[in-house]
C-alpha positions as CSV (number, residue, x, y, z in Angstrom):
1,M,281.8,-39.2,271.2
2,H,282.3,-42.7,272.6
3,R,282.4,-43.0,276.3
4,P,283.5,-46.1,278.1
5,K,280.9,-47.9,280.1
6,K,280.6,-47.1,283.8
7,K,280.8,-49.9,286.2
8,A,277.0,-49.7,286.9
9,D,276.4,-50.3,283.1
10,V,278.2,-53.7,283.1
11,P,275.8,-56.5,283.9
12,S,276.9,-58.9,286.7
13,R,277.6,-62.5,285.9
14,P,274.9,-65.0,286.7
15,A,275.5,-67.1,289.7
16,S,275.8,-70.3,287.5
17,L,278.8,-68.7,285.7
18,S,280.6,-67.8,288.9
19,R,280.9,-71.5,289.7
20,L,282.3,-72.3,286.2
21,Q,285.8,-73.6,286.3
22,I,287.9,-73.5,283.1
23,R,290.9,-75.7,283.0
24,P,293.4,-76.4,280.2
25,L,293.2,-79.8,278.5
26,T,296.2,-81.8,279.6
27,P,296.7,-85.5,279.2
28,E,295.6,-86.0,282.8
29,R,292.3,-84.2,282.0
30,R,291.5,-86.3,278.9
31,P,289.2,-88.7,280.8
32,D,287.1,-85.6,281.7
33,L,286.8,-84.6,278.1
34,V,285.8,-88.2,277.1
35,R,283.1,-88.2,279.9
36,L,281.7,-85.0,278.7
37,F,281.7,-85.6,274.9
38,G,282.1,-89.4,274.5
39,E,284.9,-91.3,273.0
40,R,284.5,-89.9,269.5
41,G,284.7,-86.2,270.8
42,A,282.3,-83.3,270.5
43,C,281.4,-83.8,266.8
44,G,280.9,-87.6,267.0
45,G,279.0,-87.3,270.2
46,C,276.4,-85.1,268.7
47,G,275.9,-87.2,265.6
48,A,277.9,-85.1,263.2
49,R,278.9,-87.0,260.1
50,I,281.1,-84.5,258.3
51,V,283.6,-82.1,259.8
52,E,284.8,-79.3,257.5
53,G,287.9,-77.2,258.2
54,Y,289.4,-74.2,256.5
55,P,293.2,-74.2,257.2
56,V,295.9,-72.2,255.5
57,E,298.7,-73.5,253.3
58,P,301.7,-71.4,253.7
59,R,303.4,-70.3,250.4
60,R,306.7,-70.5,252.0
61,G,307.9,-72.8,254.9
62,S,306.3,-70.8,257.6
63,M,304.0,-67.9,258.3
64,P,303.2,-65.6,261.2
65,D,301.0,-67.3,263.9
66,A,298.4,-64.6,263.5
67,F,297.6,-65.9,260.0
68,A,297.6,-69.5,260.9
69,W,295.1,-69.5,263.8
70,T,292.7,-71.8,261.8
71,G,295.5,-74.4,261.5
72,T,297.7,-75.5,258.7
73,A,296.7,-77.9,256.0
74,S,299.5,-80.3,257.0
75,A,298.1,-80.5,260.5
76,F,294.6,-81.2,259.1
77,R,296.1,-84.0,256.8
78,R,297.8,-85.6,259.8
79,A,294.4,-85.6,261.6
80,G,292.8,-87.5,258.6
81,F,291.2,-84.6,256.8
82,V,291.1,-84.7,252.9
83,E,291.3,-81.7,250.7
84,V,287.9,-81.4,248.8
85,L,288.2,-78.0,247.2
86,R,290.7,-75.1,246.8
87,R,289.5,-71.6,245.9
88,S,292.9,-70.0,246.3
89,A,296.5,-71.1,246.4
90,T,296.7,-70.8,250.3
91,R,293.2,-71.7,251.4
92,P,292.1,-75.4,250.9
93,I,288.7,-76.6,252.2
94,M,289.2,-79.9,253.9
95,R,286.8,-82.5,255.2
96,F,286.8,-85.4,257.7
97,V,283.9,-87.9,257.5
98,V,283.3,-89.3,261.0
99,G,283.6,-93.1,260.8
100,G,284.0,-93.2,257.0
101,D,285.7,-92.1,253.8
102,S,286.5,-88.3,253.7
103,R,285.9,-88.0,249.9
């Protein structure tokens, strides 16, 4: 039988996490993001050369949000990603080459 954890079983948060502030990314907060990751973003700032994504391609015009949480292929295309492989009708594999040709 599964029993829920008692309060004593739950570890307390480290002091460093209690000072952590999480804020939504708004246009006004963009400079903070750039300061944190650099002008090219998290992937460009760490030296990544290829970013790969696994969006969905709706068979009809729309689909439930729960199935599109990885993003839609059309949004990836608008961001500069290129389809490199498709193993099913609704799941393309897309790539973006940082600073170069995505093929």
